[in-house]
VOMARKOL-96342 format. One record per residue (C-alpha): residue number from 1; residue in one letter; x, y, z. Coordinates in nm, 3 decimals, always signed. Layout:
% residues N
mivex_lovo_east_north_up
NUM_A_X_Y_Z
...
***
This chain:
% residues 115
mivex_lovo_east_north_up
1_X_+0.261_+1.952_+0.822
2_X_+0.020_+2.201_+0.960
3_X_+0.085_+2.540_+1.114
4_X_+0.020_+2.598_+1.483
5_X_-0.227_+2.888_+1.495
6_X_-0.086_+3.013_+1.827
7_X_+0.288_+2.995_+1.764
8_X_+0.289_+3.004_+1.384
9_X_+0.536_+2.713_+1.383
10_X_+0.510_+2.407_+1.161
11_X_+0.360_+2.113_+1.349
12_X_+0.268_+1.757_+1.264
13_X_-0.097_+1.692_+1.200
14_X_-0.304_+1.474_+1.433
15_X_-0.494_+1.159_+1.333
16_X_-0.871_+1.198_+1.379
17_X_-0.903_+0.831_+1.480
18_X_-0.641_+0.783_+1.752
19_X_-0.518_+1.142_+1.812
20_X_-0.162_+1.031_+1.738
21_X_+0.076_+1.214_+1.506
22_X_+0.073_+1.168_+1.130
23_X_+0.241_+0.959_+0.997
24_X_+0.337_+0.816_+1.340
25_X_+0.451_+0.918_+1.686
26_X_+0.815_+0.825_+1.616
27_X_+0.851_+1.055_+1.313
28_X_+0.575_+1.316_+1.328
29_X_+0.537_+1.505_+1.003
30_X_+0.826_+1.324_+0.834
31_X_+0.612_+1.207_+0.541
32_X_+0.243_+1.189_+0.447
33_X_+0.015_+0.959_+0.638
34_X_-0.239_+0.712_+0.504
35_X_-0.548_+0.831_+0.321
36_X_-0.862_+0.754_+0.521
37_X_-1.123_+0.543_+0.351
38_X_-1.384_+0.753_+0.533
39_X_-1.369_+1.032_+0.275
40_X_-1.063_+0.949_+0.062
41_X_-0.919_+1.294_+0.133
42_X_-0.823_+1.304_+0.504
43_X_-0.480_+1.191_+0.618
44_X_-0.457_+0.956_+0.915
45_X_-0.162_+0.792_+1.087
46_X_-0.005_+0.481_+0.940
47_X_-0.132_+0.256_+1.220
48_X_-0.493_+0.368_+1.173
49_X_-0.456_+0.334_+0.796
50_X_-0.359_-0.030_+0.842
51_X_-0.638_-0.082_+1.096
52_X_-0.892_+0.076_+0.860
53_X_-0.795_-0.176_+0.594
54_X_-0.779_-0.481_+0.822
55_X_-1.064_-0.426_+1.070
56_X_-1.354_-0.508_+0.837
57_X_-1.173_-0.819_+0.713
58_X_-1.101_-0.971_+1.053
59_X_-1.377_-0.843_+1.280
60_X_-1.745_-0.874_+1.200
61_X_-1.829_-0.624_+1.473
62_X_-1.580_-0.372_+1.334
63_X_-1.713_-0.425_+0.980
64_X_-2.072_-0.374_+1.095
65_X_-1.985_-0.052_+1.281
66_X_-1.782_+0.086_+0.992
67_X_-2.054_-0.001_+0.741
68_X_-2.327_+0.157_+0.951
69_X_-2.112_+0.464_+1.009
70_X_-2.047_+0.507_+0.639
71_X_-2.409_+0.446_+0.538
72_X_-2.545_+0.689_+0.797
73_X_-2.250_+0.932_+0.777
74_X_-2.182_+0.888_+1.148
75_X_-1.806_+0.928_+1.170
76_X_-1.798_+0.820_+1.537
77_X_-1.932_+0.474_+1.446
78_X_-1.665_+0.444_+1.177
79_X_-1.397_+0.539_+1.430
80_X_-1.536_+0.295_+1.689
81_X_-1.511_+0.011_+1.438
82_X_-1.148_+0.092_+1.362
83_X_-1.058_+0.131_+1.728
84_X_-1.182_-0.224_+1.794
85_X_-0.895_-0.354_+1.583
86_X_-0.625_-0.100_+1.680
87_X_-0.467_-0.305_+1.965
88_X_-0.426_-0.608_+1.739
89_X_-0.294_-0.394_+1.454
90_X_-0.043_-0.232_+1.686
91_X_+0.077_-0.576_+1.799
92_X_+0.104_-0.698_+1.439
93_X_+0.310_-0.393_+1.341
94_X_+0.533_-0.438_+1.646
95_X_+0.597_-0.804_+1.562
96_X_+0.674_-0.721_+1.198
97_X_+0.920_-0.453_+1.305
98_X_+1.095_-0.689_+1.547
99_X_+1.111_-0.961_+1.279
100_X_+1.266_-0.718_+1.033
101_X_+1.532_-0.617_+1.288
102_X_+1.611_-0.984_+1.353
103_X_+1.637_-1.055_+0.981
104_X_+1.869_-0.761_+0.924
105_X_+2.089_-0.869_+1.215
106_X_+2.112_-1.222_+1.074
107_X_+2.193_-1.089_+0.729
108_X_+2.466_-0.866_+0.867
109_X_+2.612_-1.159_+1.060
110_X_+2.612_-1.379_+0.750
111_X_+2.713_-1.101_+0.510
112_X_+2.403_-1.128_+0.289
113_X_+2.117_-0.896_+0.211
114_X_+1.752_-0.960_+0.123
115_X_+1.730_-0.629_-0.067
***
């Protein structure tokens, strides 16, 4: 959590990649975000943390942009590479969340638990 310099109130930090809340927009400031691979010190939102990890593995264009950005210390290229994969990452996260809800509902119906 950061402190709003105008109001002095605690406020959730903002992700430098997507401008969303850290760790996410549903629970801003509830827990730490992901650690960016850009500098290994800056927190980013959970979605961008996943996208940072996945983008270079699944998109050659994203990998090339991220690599060039890191080698030349151009943060905007790094961000552009991650943003290429963000829509797909968002969809993957959404599908995983829906699958988990379905599984829990089935478990409750059958009286079993996967935990």
